[in-house]
Every structure is written in C-alpha cells, then in structure tokens.
FITI-31337 format. One record per residue (C-alpha): residue number from 1; x, z negated, y negated. Coordinates in nm, 4 decimals. Last residue first. Layout:
REM FITI-31337
 pos     east       up    north
 NUM        X        Z        Y
...
//
This chain:
REM FITI-31337
 pos     east       up    north
 607   1.8937   0.2162   0.0399
 606   1.5347   0.3526  -0.1446
 605   1.4085   0.0324  -0.1267
 604   1.6348  -0.1634  -0.2915
 603   1.6409   0.0240  -0.5499
 602   1.2774   0.0023  -0.5776
 601   1.2965  -0.3816  -0.5655
 600   1.5883  -0.3579  -0.8091
 599   1.3259  -0.1620  -1.0519
 598   1.0103  -0.3309  -0.9980
 597   1.2074  -0.6720  -1.0769
 596   1.4272  -0.5399  -1.4246
 595   1.0702  -0.4198  -1.5051
 594   0.8818  -0.7134  -1.5020
 593   1.2010  -0.9043  -1.6946
 592   1.1324  -0.6246  -1.9476
 591   0.7422  -0.6504  -1.9646
 590   0.7817  -1.0315  -1.9724
 589   1.0290  -1.0129  -2.2898
 588   0.8557  -0.7851  -2.4800
 587   0.5294  -0.9926  -2.4260
 586   0.7055  -1.2419  -2.6684
 585   0.3944  -1.4812  -2.7858
 584   0.5801  -1.8251  -2.7544
 583   0.9584  -1.9283  -2.8969
 582   1.0002  -2.0419  -2.6060
 581   0.8263  -1.9720  -2.3580
 580   0.8083  -2.1296  -2.0003
 579   0.5671  -2.1229  -1.7093
 578   0.3989  -1.7917  -1.7838
 577   0.1728  -1.7078  -1.5103
 576   0.0958  -1.4588  -1.2625
 575   0.0266  -1.7772  -1.0141
 574   0.2464  -1.6666  -0.7563
 573   0.4324  -1.4223  -1.0042
 572   0.5541  -1.7351  -1.1795
 571   0.7520  -1.6012  -1.5508
 570   0.9997  -1.7639  -1.7145
 569   1.0301  -1.6504  -2.1227
 568   1.3283  -1.7263  -2.3054
 567   1.4214  -1.6716  -2.6609
 566   1.4849  -1.4005  -2.9188
 565   1.8261  -1.3448  -2.8852
 564   1.7542  -1.2739  -2.4540
 563   1.6761  -1.4384  -2.2365
 562   1.4303  -1.3253  -1.8971
 561   1.3113  -1.5217  -1.6298
 560   1.1463  -1.4400  -1.2453
 559   0.9845  -1.6022  -0.9956
 558   0.9023  -1.5441  -0.6210
 557   1.1105  -1.8635  -0.5431
 556   1.3796  -1.7941  -0.8235
 555   1.4484  -1.5296  -1.0381
 554   1.7788  -1.4808  -1.2792
 553   1.7433  -1.1910  -1.5993
 552   2.0514  -1.2867  -1.9282
 551   2.0376  -1.0648  -2.2059
 550   2.2666  -0.8653  -2.4300
 549   2.2405  -0.5867  -2.5524
 548   2.4657  -0.3550  -2.6821
 547   2.6932  -0.3607  -2.3954
 546   2.7957   0.0120  -2.4320
 545   3.1481  -0.0604  -2.5712
 544   3.2733  -0.2814  -2.3378
 543   3.3384  -0.6524  -2.2819
 542   2.9599  -0.7145  -2.0927
 541   3.0595  -0.4409  -1.8514
 540   2.6976  -0.4615  -1.6949
 539   2.6456  -0.5503  -1.3156
 538   2.2911  -0.3881  -1.1783
 537   2.3557  -0.0530  -1.1107
 536   2.6890  -0.1101  -0.9739
 535   2.7599   0.2582  -0.8788
 534   2.9308   0.3326  -1.1903
 533   3.2083   0.0993  -1.1867
 532   3.5003   0.3160  -1.2078
 531   3.8278   0.1230  -1.2690
 530   4.0288   0.0614  -1.6161
 529   4.1180  -0.2909  -1.4567
 528   3.9493  -0.4291  -1.7381
 527   3.6312  -0.2552  -1.6415
 526   3.6501  -0.3749  -1.2872
 525   3.6593  -0.7472  -1.3857
 524   3.3287  -0.6411  -1.6340
 523   3.1561  -0.4381  -1.3830
 522   3.2081  -0.7179  -1.1255
 521   3.1607  -0.9994  -1.3350
 520   2.8305  -0.8953  -1.4594
 519   2.6340  -0.9938  -1.1951
 518   2.7241  -1.3767  -1.2857
 517   2.4726  -1.2798  -1.5944
 516   2.5339  -1.2639  -1.9788
 515   2.4341  -1.3780  -2.3142
 514   2.7358  -1.3045  -2.5377
 513   2.9507  -1.6035  -2.6217
 512   3.3290  -1.5255  -2.5081
 511   3.6048  -1.7750  -2.5815
 510   3.9296  -1.6885  -2.6104
 509   4.3031  -1.7866  -2.4401
 508   4.5553  -1.5217  -2.4511
 507   4.6840  -1.2375  -2.2459
 506   4.5417  -1.3294  -1.9290
 505   4.7827  -1.2087  -1.6306
 504   4.9562  -1.5083  -1.6392
 503   4.6465  -1.7073  -1.4909
 502   4.2536  -1.8131  -1.6243
 501   3.9128  -1.6186  -1.6567
 500   3.6398  -1.8774  -1.6664
 499   3.2771  -1.8271  -1.6114
 498   3.0432  -2.1529  -1.6507
 497   2.6762  -2.1646  -1.5193
 496   2.3456  -2.1643  -1.7200
 495   2.1155  -2.1858  -1.3901
 494   1.9651  -2.5243  -1.4308
 493   1.9788  -2.4932  -1.7941
 492   1.7431  -2.2165  -1.8002
 491   1.4819  -2.3335  -1.6336
 490   1.3084  -2.3208  -1.3188
 489   1.4234  -2.6162  -1.1740
 488   1.1408  -2.7924  -1.3888
 487   1.1778  -3.1148  -1.5070
 486   1.3517  -3.4235  -1.3533
 485   1.5951  -3.4174  -1.1098
 484   1.9069  -3.4605  -1.3206
 483   2.0241  -3.2122  -1.1869
 482   1.8905  -2.9088  -1.0488
 481   2.2938  -2.7237  -0.9863
 480   2.3495  -2.3960  -1.0859
 479   2.4236  -2.0913  -0.8379
 478   2.7974  -1.9347  -0.6856
 477   2.9593  -2.1113  -0.9486
 476   3.2797  -1.8847  -1.1129
 475   3.6377  -1.9724  -1.1213
 474   3.8361  -1.6252  -1.2107
 473   4.1711  -1.6559  -1.0926
 472   4.4450  -1.3704  -1.2437
 471   4.7389  -1.4185  -1.1104
 470   5.0736  -1.1623  -1.2016
 469   5.2922  -1.4449  -1.3519
 468   5.0862  -1.7574  -1.1790
 467   5.2915  -1.5795  -0.7867
 466   5.6384  -1.7070  -0.9015
 465   5.5223  -2.0690  -0.8582
 464   5.4671  -2.3652  -1.1060
 463   5.1405  -2.2587  -1.2601
 462   4.9952  -2.2489  -0.8942
 461   5.0666  -2.6514  -0.8692
 460   4.8361  -2.7072  -1.1645
 459   4.6056  -2.4848  -1.0793
 458   4.5724  -2.6749  -0.7263
 457   4.5688  -2.9771  -0.8978
 456   4.3034  -2.8798  -1.0808
 455   4.1034  -2.7262  -0.8397
 454   4.1052  -3.0571  -0.6423
 453   3.9809  -3.3104  -0.8613
 452   3.7219  -3.0782  -1.0069
 451   3.5806  -3.0708  -0.6866
 450   3.5816  -3.4495  -0.6496
 449   3.4063  -3.4556  -0.9747
 448   3.1329  -3.2560  -0.7912
 447   3.1167  -3.4815  -0.5564
 446   3.1073  -3.7907  -0.7973
 445   2.8206  -3.6305  -1.0043
 444   2.6003  -3.6705  -0.7113
 443   2.7145  -3.9806  -0.5655
 442   2.6829  -4.2059  -0.8870
 441   2.9826  -4.4528  -0.8948
 440   3.2421  -4.2230  -1.0249
 439   3.5979  -4.1979  -0.8701
 438   3.5046  -4.2293  -0.5287
 437   3.6879  -3.9209  -0.3224
 436   3.6992  -3.8456   0.0172
 435   3.3340  -3.6887  -0.0011
 434   3.0059  -3.7499   0.1125
 433   2.7692  -3.5095  -0.1195
 432   2.4560  -3.4385   0.1403
 431   2.4062  -3.1964  -0.0091
 430   2.6740  -2.9642  -0.1727
 429   2.9602  -3.0107  -0.4175
 428   3.2468  -3.0377  -0.1113
 427   3.1587  -2.6528  -0.0133
 426   3.4185  -2.4014  -0.1830
 425   3.3940  -2.0401  -0.1495
 424   3.7480  -1.8249  -0.1943
 423   3.8110  -1.4792  -0.2556
 422   4.1363  -1.3742  -0.2245
 421   4.2772  -1.0137  -0.3596
 420   4.6059  -0.9010  -0.3267
 419   4.8593  -0.6376  -0.5408
 418   5.1408  -0.7161  -0.3950
 417   5.3083  -0.7936  -0.0629
 416   5.5115  -1.1180  -0.1897
 415   5.3027  -1.4375  -0.1026
 414   5.4811  -1.7303  -0.1322
 413   5.2210  -1.9335  -0.3347
 412   4.9292  -1.7601  -0.1789
 411   4.8904  -1.9029   0.1518
 410   5.0291  -2.2778   0.1054
 409   4.7732  -2.2938  -0.2039
 408   4.5095  -2.1633  -0.0016
 407   4.5394  -2.4365   0.2744
 406   4.5460  -2.6943  -0.0284
 405   4.2424  -2.5884  -0.1565
 404   4.0748  -2.5763   0.2323
 403   4.2126  -2.9288   0.2606
 402   4.0893  -3.0618  -0.0991
 401   3.7689  -2.8793  -0.0526
 400   3.5843  -3.0677   0.2318
 399   3.5892  -2.8408   0.6006
 398   3.2973  -2.8072   0.7456
 397   2.9284  -2.8616   0.5703
 396   2.8733  -3.1606   0.6976
 395   3.2205  -3.2782   0.5685
 394   3.5705  -3.3969   0.7444
 393   3.4021  -3.2098   1.0899
 392   3.6014  -2.9194   1.0686
 391   3.9191  -3.0846   0.9557
 390   3.9534  -3.2955   1.2199
 389   3.8952  -3.0500   1.4785
 388   4.1303  -2.8694   1.3351
 387   4.0808  -2.5583   1.1335
 386   4.0782  -2.1787   1.1967
 385   3.7130  -2.2763   1.3388
 384   3.5613  -2.3693   0.9540
 383   3.6562  -1.9872   0.8338
 382   3.9153  -1.7608   0.7430
 381   3.8458  -1.4245   0.7477
 380   4.0773  -1.0872   0.6308
 379   4.0044  -0.7543   0.6021
 378   3.7387  -0.8389   0.3104
 377   3.5951  -0.5006   0.2240
 376   3.2101  -0.5312   0.2239
 375   3.1516  -0.4982   0.5654
 374   3.3795  -0.7543   0.6590
 373   3.1964  -0.9863   0.3578
 372   2.7961  -0.8779   0.4419
 371   2.8721  -0.9584   0.8482
 370   2.9948  -1.2901   0.8550
 369   2.7698  -1.4193   0.5570
 368   2.5209  -1.3303   0.8223
 367   2.3163  -1.6565   0.6381
 366   2.5605  -1.8523   0.8108
 365   2.8119  -1.6446   1.0532
 364   3.1006  -1.8352   0.8377
 363   3.0499  -2.1626   0.9116
 362   3.2055  -2.3922   0.6612
 361   3.5454  -2.4042   0.5026
 360   3.5609  -2.0320   0.3258
 359   3.8548  -1.8247   0.2674
 358   3.8141  -1.4490   0.1869
 357   4.0823  -1.2140   0.2331
 356   4.1853  -0.8770   0.0605
 355   4.5054  -0.6475   0.0548
 354   4.4985  -0.4061  -0.2844
 353   4.5598  -0.0396  -0.2787
 352   4.3078   0.0906  -0.5286
 351   4.1076   0.2177  -0.2741
 350   4.1049  -0.1745  -0.1443
 349   4.0206  -0.2976  -0.5023
 348   3.7065  -0.0881  -0.5151
 347   3.5792  -0.2047  -0.1507
 346   3.6577  -0.5803  -0.2538
 345   3.4582  -0.5483  -0.5982
 344   3.1021  -0.4402  -0.3862
 343   2.8918  -0.1876  -0.3503
 342   2.5727  -0.2369  -0.1682
 341   2.4621   0.0167   0.1200
 340   2.6409  -0.2712   0.4155
 339   2.3631  -0.5249   0.2266
 338   2.0872  -0.2974   0.3590
 337   2.0961  -0.2365   0.6672
 336   2.2353  -0.6010   0.7387
 335   1.9188  -0.7958   0.6159
 334   2.0171  -1.1392   0.6034
 333   2.2824  -1.0367   0.2523
 332   1.9576  -0.9311   0.0798
 331   1.7986  -1.2508   0.0591
 330   1.4067  -1.2378   0.0113
 329   1.1399  -1.2761  -0.2149
 328   1.2486  -1.3678  -0.5442
 327   1.5714  -1.1528  -0.5384
 326   1.8943  -1.1700  -0.6635
 325   2.0444  -0.9370  -0.8634
 324   2.3555  -0.6862  -0.7234
 323   2.7117  -0.7112  -0.8794
 322   2.8332  -0.6736  -0.5581
 321   3.0787  -0.9862  -0.5246
 320   2.9132  -1.2364  -0.7594
 319   2.5024  -1.1329  -0.7114
 318   2.5832  -1.0961  -0.3211
 317   2.7690  -1.4682  -0.3077
 316   2.4895  -1.5661  -0.5218
 315   2.2158  -1.4819  -0.3048
 314   2.4083  -1.6294   0.0249
 313   2.4750  -1.9299  -0.1940
 312   2.1167  -2.0238  -0.3223
 311   1.9160  -2.0027  -0.6716
 310   1.9779  -1.6667  -0.7937
 309   2.1071  -1.4581  -1.0940
 308   2.3161  -1.7336  -1.2518
 307   2.3489  -1.7463  -1.6530
 306   2.6399  -1.6519  -1.8326
 305   2.6981  -1.7859  -2.2131
 304   3.0126  -1.9543  -2.2356
 303   3.2484  -1.7116  -2.0892
 302   3.5966  -1.8624  -2.1162
 301   3.8642  -1.6507  -2.1538
 300   4.1959  -1.9010  -2.0115
 299   4.3657  -2.2149  -2.1793
 298   4.0922  -2.4462  -2.3792
 297   3.8640  -2.3518  -2.0885
 296   4.1282  -2.5368  -1.8532
 295   4.0694  -2.8692  -1.9880
 294   3.6535  -2.9299  -1.9282
 293   3.7855  -2.7623  -1.5752
 292   4.0081  -3.0427  -1.5504
 291   3.8022  -3.2866  -1.7025
 290   3.4892  -3.2401  -1.4797
 289   3.2570  -3.5199  -1.4652
 288   3.3697  -3.7136  -1.7375
 287   3.0922  -3.5784  -1.9383
 286   2.7334  -3.4447  -1.8394
 285   2.6478  -3.1120  -1.9605
 284   2.6936  -2.9457  -2.2813
 283   2.8461  -2.6817  -2.2240
 282   3.1761  -2.7862  -2.3362
 281   3.1080  -3.0948  -2.1252
 280   3.0693  -2.8512  -1.7867
 279   2.8648  -3.1118  -1.5269
 278   2.5321  -2.9725  -1.6230
 277   2.6673  -2.5972  -1.6976
 276   2.6826  -2.5279  -1.2965
 275   2.8817  -2.6050  -1.0057
 274   2.6651  -2.5434  -0.7139
 273   2.9244  -2.4139  -0.5021
 272   3.2481  -2.3139  -0.6829
 271   3.2950  -1.9405  -0.5971
 270   3.7167  -1.9675  -0.6745
 269   3.8095  -1.5676  -0.7317
 268   4.1712  -1.4660  -0.7105
 267   4.3104  -1.1571  -0.8152
 266   4.6763  -1.0211  -0.8161
 265   4.6926  -0.8175  -1.1271
 264   4.7153  -0.4398  -1.1512
 263   4.5871  -0.3358  -1.4871
 262   4.8673  -0.5855  -1.6677
 261   4.8150  -0.8196  -1.9834
 260   4.4468  -0.8847  -1.9722
 259   4.1853  -0.9811  -2.2122
 258   4.0963  -0.6130  -2.3582
 257   3.8310  -0.6311  -2.5911
 256   3.6720  -0.3119  -2.6756
 255   3.6708  -0.1929  -2.2921
 254   3.5714   0.1569  -2.2895
 253   3.2334   0.2593  -2.1495
 252   3.2397   0.3505  -1.7796
 251   2.8627   0.4247  -1.7762
 250   2.6224   0.2192  -1.5731
 249   2.4256   0.0806  -1.8297
 248   2.1896  -0.1914  -1.7410
 247   1.9411  -0.2528  -1.9895
 246   1.9547   0.1117  -2.1410
 245   1.6239   0.2418  -1.9827
 244   1.4346  -0.0231  -1.8070
 243   1.1181  -0.0426  -2.0190
 242   1.0655   0.3622  -2.0216
 241   1.1586   0.3573  -1.6740
 240   0.8648   0.1020  -1.6131
 239   0.6630   0.2941  -1.8232
 238   0.7335   0.6585  -1.6675
 237   0.6525   0.4932  -1.3311
 236   0.3687   0.3183  -1.3487
 235   0.3445  -0.0467  -1.4122
 234   0.3612  -0.3545  -1.2601
 233   0.4568  -0.2377  -0.9132
 232   0.6550  -0.5731  -0.7609
 231   0.6399  -0.4751  -0.4000
 230   0.6332  -0.0869  -0.2672
 229   0.9885   0.0157  -0.2964
 228   1.1159  -0.3392  -0.1150
 227   0.8443  -0.1924   0.2414
 226   0.8784  -0.4858   0.3965
 225   1.1746  -0.5287   0.7210
 224   1.2391  -0.8621   0.7017
 223   1.0414  -1.0181   0.9891
 222   1.1120  -0.7423   1.2135
 221   1.5164  -0.7493   1.1275
 220   1.5703  -1.0007   1.4646
 219   1.3763  -0.8212   1.6673
 218   1.5613  -0.4859   1.6240
 217   1.8753  -0.6260   1.5875
 216   1.8298  -0.8538   1.8447
 215   1.7222  -0.5677   2.1074
 214   2.0541  -0.3697   1.9577
 213   2.2720  -0.6322   2.0909
 212   2.5527  -0.6424   1.8480
 211   2.8806  -0.5688   1.9472
 210   2.8918  -0.2127   1.9657
 209   2.7982  -0.2603   1.5613
 208   3.1124  -0.4503   1.5251
 207   3.3601  -0.1993   1.6751
 206   3.1921   0.0901   1.4742
 205   3.2567  -0.1291   1.1522
 204   3.6179  -0.1149   1.1920
 203   3.7002  -0.4017   0.9821
 202   3.6885  -0.6135   1.3098
 201   3.5396  -0.9457   1.4125
 200   3.1459  -0.9082   1.3550
 199   2.9203  -1.0942   1.6429
 198   2.8709  -1.4188   1.4166
 197   2.6861  -1.1588   1.1842
 196   2.4211  -1.0457   1.3888
 195   2.2493  -1.3602   1.3902
 194   2.1942  -1.6507   1.6413
 193   2.1355  -2.0034   1.4335
 192   2.3676  -2.1093   1.1788
 191   2.3898  -2.5194   1.1021
 190   2.5959  -2.5884   1.4623
 189   2.4050  -2.6498   1.8027
 188   2.4800  -2.3323   1.9531
 187   2.3458  -1.9724   1.9330
 186   1.9300  -2.0960   1.9197
 185   1.8928  -1.8774   2.2267
 184   2.1572  -2.0602   2.4300
 183   2.0737  -2.3876   2.2896
 182   1.7382  -2.3453   2.4115
 181   1.8608  -2.2481   2.7549
 180   2.0198  -2.5626   2.7648
 179   1.7112  -2.7453   2.7080
 178   1.5426  -2.5474   2.9691
 177   1.7882  -2.6694   3.2094
 176   1.7184  -3.0160   3.1419
 175   1.3696  -2.9939   3.1104
 174   1.3850  -2.8119   3.4988
 173   1.5895  -3.0925   3.6035
 172   1.3121  -3.3414   3.5014
 171   1.0257  -3.1622   3.6630
 170   1.2168  -3.1756   3.9336
 169   1.2487  -3.4792   3.9287
 168   0.8570  -3.5635   3.8910
 167   0.8270  -3.3612   4.1611
 166   1.0190  -3.4925   4.3929
 165   0.8524  -3.3483   4.7475
 164   0.9279  -2.9615   4.6402
 163   0.6705  -2.6936   4.7258
 162   0.7415  -2.3677   4.7934
 161   0.8248  -2.0892   4.5898
 160   0.6999  -1.7295   4.6784
 159   0.8460  -1.3737   4.6260
 158   1.1582  -1.5075   4.5557
 157   1.3128  -1.2916   4.2468
 156   1.6441  -1.0826   4.2891
 155   1.5060  -0.7783   4.4103
 154   1.2307  -0.7625   4.1661
 153   1.4905  -0.8194   3.8643
 152   1.7008  -0.5333   4.0174
 151   1.3807  -0.2838   4.0630
 150   1.3006  -0.3136   3.7251
 149   1.6221  -0.2384   3.6093
 148   1.6456   0.0747   3.8163
 147   1.3287   0.2002   3.7431
 146   1.3527   0.1471   3.3512
 145   1.6726   0.2891   3.3896
 144   1.5652   0.6009   3.5295
 143   1.2205   0.6178   3.2800
 142   1.4796   0.5660   2.9419
 141   1.7455   0.8175   3.1032
 140   1.4730   1.0841   3.1355
 139   1.3507   1.0663   2.7607
 138   1.6713   1.0888   2.6589
 137   1.6816   1.3924   2.8718
 136   1.3481   1.5660   2.7327
 135   1.4661   1.4463   2.3514
 134   1.7716   1.6559   2.3282
 133   1.6091   1.9313   2.5252
 132   1.3189   1.9443   2.2711
 131   1.5832   2.0138   1.9901
 130   1.6538   1.7368   1.7001
 129   1.6475   1.7463   1.3313
 128   1.2899   1.8376   1.3216
 127   1.1491   1.5370   1.5485
 126   1.1625   1.3122   1.2323
 125   1.0181   1.5873   1.0091
 124   0.7350   1.5475   1.2777
 123   0.7086   1.2043   1.3114
 122   0.6571   1.0908   0.9634
 121   0.4518   0.7976   1.0084
 120   0.7045   0.6692   1.2306
 119   1.0151   0.6670   0.9926
 118   0.9356   0.3139   0.8076
 117   0.9363   0.2033   1.1412
 116   1.3243   0.2888   1.2298
 115   1.3696   0.0292   0.9259
 114   1.2852  -0.2200   1.1680
 113   1.6261  -0.2244   1.3240
 112   1.8613  -0.0173   1.5130
 111   2.2357  -0.0362   1.4268
 110   2.4226   0.1453   1.1768
 109   2.5615   0.4933   1.1492
 108   2.2160   0.6558   1.1192
 107   2.2868   1.0297   1.3169
 106   2.5249   0.9249   1.6130
 105   2.3415   0.5576   1.5822
 104   2.0260   0.7291   1.6597
 103   2.1118   0.7953   2.0271
 102   2.2355   0.4940   2.1108
 101   1.9832   0.2699   1.9684
 100   1.7232   0.5039   2.0803
  99   1.9053   0.4733   2.4621
  98   1.9135   0.1112   2.4323
  97   1.5745   0.0144   2.2581
  96   1.4351   0.2323   2.5174
  95   1.5672   0.0751   2.8192
  94   1.5313  -0.2926   2.6953
  93   1.1705  -0.2576   2.6053
  92   1.0928  -0.0487   2.9330
  91   1.2927  -0.3291   3.1492
  90   1.0942  -0.5942   2.9723
  89   0.7649  -0.4473   3.0163
  88   0.7739  -0.3801   3.3776
  87   0.9842  -0.7447   3.4641
  86   0.6720  -0.8842   3.3168
  85   0.4162  -0.6526   3.5639
  84   0.5847  -0.7999   3.8364
  83   0.6562  -1.1613   3.7277
  82   0.3113  -1.2732   3.8791
  81   0.3757  -1.1402   4.2007
  80   0.7461  -1.2303   4.2134
  79   0.6675  -1.5845   4.1392
  78   0.3606  -1.6347   4.4321
  77   0.3807  -2.0182   4.3981
  76   0.2862  -2.2137   4.7355
  75   0.2557  -2.6094   4.7682
  74   0.2571  -2.6083   4.3281
  73   0.3612  -2.8310   4.1240
  72   0.7191  -2.7334   4.1149
  71   0.6106  -2.4105   4.0111
  70   0.4903  -2.4763   3.6716
  69   0.8851  -2.4981   3.5770
  68   0.9071  -2.1906   3.7400
  67   0.6306  -2.0428   3.5489
  66   0.8173  -2.1614   3.2337
  65   1.1299  -2.0653   3.2999
  64   1.0678  -1.6620   3.4095
  63   0.8594  -1.6746   3.0516
  62   1.1711  -1.8072   2.9023
  61   1.4267  -1.5955   3.0420
  60   1.3700  -1.3150   2.7768
  59   1.4864  -1.5298   2.4864
  58   1.7431  -1.6340   2.6942
  57   1.8802  -1.2831   2.7823
  56   1.8305  -1.2507   2.3572
  55   2.0804  -1.5562   2.2971
  54   2.3278  -1.4509   2.6234
  53   2.3710  -1.0603   2.4435
  52   2.4122  -1.2281   2.1042
  51   2.6807  -1.4847   2.2379
  50   2.8428  -1.1869   2.4267
  49   2.8676  -0.9458   2.1631
  48   3.2222  -1.1124   2.0834
  47   3.3819  -1.0875   2.4568
  46   3.2420  -0.7069   2.4940
  45   3.3909  -0.5807   2.1842
  44   3.6611  -0.7326   2.2360
  43   3.6754  -0.5847   2.6092
  42   3.6442  -0.2710   2.5205
  41   3.8556  -0.2946   2.2141
  40   4.1336  -0.4233   2.4766
  39   4.0607  -0.0869   2.6585
  38   4.1460   0.1161   2.3420
  37   3.8930   0.3138   2.1073
  36   4.0572   0.6260   1.9295
  35   3.7592   0.7452   1.7505
  34   3.7504   1.0660   1.9748
  33   3.7658   0.8452   2.2578
  32   3.4867   0.5911   2.1440
  31   3.2839   0.8964   2.0218
  30   2.8861   0.7603   2.0349
  29   2.8119   0.8241   2.3682
  28   3.1558   0.6351   2.4810
  27   3.0961   0.3690   2.2683
  26   2.7096   0.2853   2.4064
  25   2.8058   0.3190   2.7306
  24   3.1221   0.0827   2.6866
  23   2.8319  -0.1625   2.5104
  22   2.5400  -0.1197   2.7957
  21   2.7321  -0.2971   3.0337
  20   2.6914  -0.6203   2.9198
  19   2.3587  -0.5784   2.8158
  18   2.2807  -0.5566   3.2001
  17   2.5199  -0.8598   3.2613
  16   2.3044  -1.0472   3.0505
  15   1.9783  -0.9332   3.2336
  14   2.1268  -1.0387   3.5770
  13   2.2995  -1.3363   3.4156
  12   1.9592  -1.4871   3.3116
  11   1.8183  -1.3763   3.6103
  10   2.0594  -1.5656   3.8616
   9   2.0541  -1.8843   3.6551
   8   1.6965  -1.8620   3.6556
   7   1.6724  -1.7754   4.0488
   6   1.9376  -2.0607   4.1572
   5   1.7761  -2.3326   3.9261
   4   1.4630  -2.2285   4.1493
   3   1.6303  -2.1904   4.4855
   2   1.8183  -2.5264   4.4115
   1   1.5224  -2.7026   4.3875
//
C-alpha cells in the first residue's frame, strides 16, 4: 500500500509543481520586469494561485487514482503501460494551454477561456496578426514541454503494482485518500466550490491573472461559452432597433431634480439581502417587520416604484453596481471574461479620487464575486475570513448582520480621508433564517426584522458622528423575496423593492414615484454627482431630463416582465406564452420586453 500511496502523492505534487513553475514563466514572458513586479509579487501569485492549481491537479489525478484503486485486486497490475497514453494527452493539453495562454495574454489581456473557440472559424484573420516565426517558436516550445512533462510523469510511475494481502483494508485506505482528493478538487468544504475568483488578491489585474490556472480557466468556461448574440433573436436588426430606440437613453441629460447638497459626498451602499417590498409597510408590505426602515423612508429620498432586475444575489449585485440587466439564462458574474468588460460605479468614483472598499460577512469567493469586485474598482475587500471563527459561524452563510454592521460602524465613524465609497452586502435575511433575534414568532419575517433592527441601530449611531454630515447612505435590496410562498414568483410584487437615500448629504425628504429599475441606480447616482454615465448602456438617470418613458424590466429563469403606466406583461420564453397580462391585449409591452432581451444579449455577445 505504501507504494500506491507514494505514487498517487508523488503524481499529484508533480503536476502541482508543473503548474506552479508555469506562473513565473507566464509573468516574465508578459513583461513582469517592465511592470515593476517584485520578488514578493511572484510569491504572492504562487501562494494565492495554489488552491486552483491543486484543484486542477486533483482533476488530472482522478484517472491514475482509479487505476491504483482497482490495482489492489490484481496480483500484477501494469500501471505504467496503462497510463502511457494518458500521460501523453495530459502533457499535450497542459503544455498547449500554457503556451497559448502565455502568448495570447499579450494581445488579449485576459486569461485563456472558451472565447478562443469563437475565433477558430476564422483562422486566417487570427494568423494575420502574427508571423510564421512567432508560431513556429511556440509550437517548438509546446513540443519540448510535451516531451519533458511526459518523461517526468513516466519516470515517477511504477511499472507494475503487485498484490497486497489485505485487499479490503487497502481499498478502504484508497477510498479515504479519494475523499481527500475530492475535497481538494472541490476547493474545500464551504459553500463555494473552486472558481477563478478565489485566487484574486490584488488590485493589479496582471497579478490576479497570473495566479489563475489557465487549464481551469479554459475548462470551467466551456459550459459558459454560448454565443450570446445568437440567442433571443426575436426580430431582425431593423425592427429590434426601432423598438429599443429611446428606452435606455445614455446621454448625460441634466438632473431636473437635485437631491444632494454636495457633488462629492462619501457614499455608502447597503445592499440588503432579499429585502423586497413585501416587508416595507409604506409599499403595502407586511406591517411591523421593518419599523426602522419604515421610519427612515420619511427622512430621505424614497423611491417607491423600483423593481429588481433579477432574482439572485450574483445577478442583483451586477445589476446594482454595473447598471446592467439581469439575464434569464446566465449569470454575468460567473463569467469573468464578460463581467470585467462592464462599467461600474466604483470604477467611475475611483477616477474622481474616491477610496473604495466592499464588506460582506460571507464567502466572497462564492459565484466569482471576488473577481468581479476587484476587477470593478473595489480596492479593499473584507469577508468572512477577516472575522473570528465564532463570528464566521454565527450564521449558516457566514457572519451575522449585527456583527458586520458594528464592524462597518467602527470602520467609518472616524474616517478622515475623503471622499470614500463603501459597499456592504448583508446576509442574515437569507435561508435558513436563523438569527439571534426573536421579536416575531414567524421565522422568515423575524430574520428580516433582525436585519432591520441592525440597520436602525447603525443609522442612529452614525447620525451622532461627524461622518454623517457629508454622507450619502443608499439602501437597496439585491433582489426581492417570494413571500408568502403562494402565487407566481414571477409576478411584479415579488420584484418590487425599496430604494432609499439617506444621510447628511441629502437636501430634504421626498418621494420619487416613477417606475424604475435597480440598475438605474448607477446612472441616477452619477447624474447627481455630475459624472458621465454614458458607458452604462442599460442604466437610466431617473431624475434626469431624458427620462421621459418610465418603465421596469426584470428577468426570471428564462422569462421576463415589462411594466409601464399601461400595465404589466410577464412572458415565459420556454413555453413562448404570456404568464400574466394586466390589462390584456398589450402586444406593445411584449415586443418592447423582447427587444430589450435581444439587445442585452447582443451587447453581452459583443463584449
């Protein structure tokens, strides 16, 4: 058994070492010296990238592991003979992916992913960018690496594995080893599984990209490589443009309503987990769940007719901070090749000298959130690992809201360096709704009441600090909530959400009743600051002069809804049928919704 365990361990660590050695080569080839990369940066890249390298090495160890497991039941098992072809394939793939990734990064500026296959149908145009000599040198490098890697793997492999006397015990030991291998492949035992975002650690994208394993980047993107521009082609281009024209004006129209008393406030965005209008009394929600939020609506700018663009946190986060629409069949956050091309509030504020940071009490690697936030201008991230073990386990999803609100208060109460922008994503109002608070008997509303209690105490304390004078606090949910769990969860009432602007930077309380979307925050906020928002193709300044046709659009699992002053239409793409239409007979709403869906997929396909 020792020989078997030694071989599996040696094979795994050999492949891992190959991936580790690729990193400095990648960095040097792509101008690390010219970029001023220091020795500690190399170490940081290797350290942070190790988890994804290990996961990829684990995948490549799976077949040798299965053969060794089977070998326990044979007197003589010809391991090297059986694995020779596999080694050639592994060496070929690893070498080709490494060299192609290293070479293309110079031109693309991002890691190798499935988008490469979109160019293979036009090899002439691709090859036109490089010389024959350029290609020949890299093919030679691939062949040398294939030969070297194959030789190394064969060298560490026993030719024959002989029988073991205790076969059942040997099988048990191998299965335990397999369990360890599974955990390595999965990336641990937390909610998030191995993903590209987990290795991001810097505001320098080159260092983040250097830490990403190219094999994992390519393989993980294969399932996400659909040609978005070819989806939802309801109309020819002329008709689509005619229907879409004017729905999302991107001009910097003057803000006809000025709600702030300063153009450069410090900005805190509190993204409230699932906090739909169902719990806000002024919006017709259940009484007494959110007394603090209800009271605060009288103190700030309250947007009463806002709708979430999507139905999950990963989607809602992108909608909020990038002003982009939620998609019914994909999550942009999970596709770094696309999400990195989106604009963001933080990026625009950084240009104006803002310091930016993001706080979340959960696993910030979940759904590639970390890579999105770092690539979109957030200079510092705080997550569950920055809290004590007891705090990390105070909620099934991480750190409970009472702890993170207190942390946030202590971080900003004495800030002297301005301007700054902080974003905070809460988590306690999420299944399983277990919170250290028991004001309401029913479990779900009580969890939302807990977050409201935390918010109320936080705002009360913040009002007593000097920070409050120039502060803009924006409270906005990531998405709505399906409660009570009756009726269609595609209906508008489940997407209706509150948006509230508070703080000393707000001129006076007022209510904005225009129909709008969560994604409109970006253009509306930047408009109030007098900043350009023309890059936000699907975000509208609802306080601007060019917002002349108020409507809301949201998507659910392969469906969408369009709401305007004439009513609402909910359309299911799977069945190609209308789920809800009030009042009936509005073909115009269906067509506009289809045109928006077609337009956003065309836009994403072009990124």
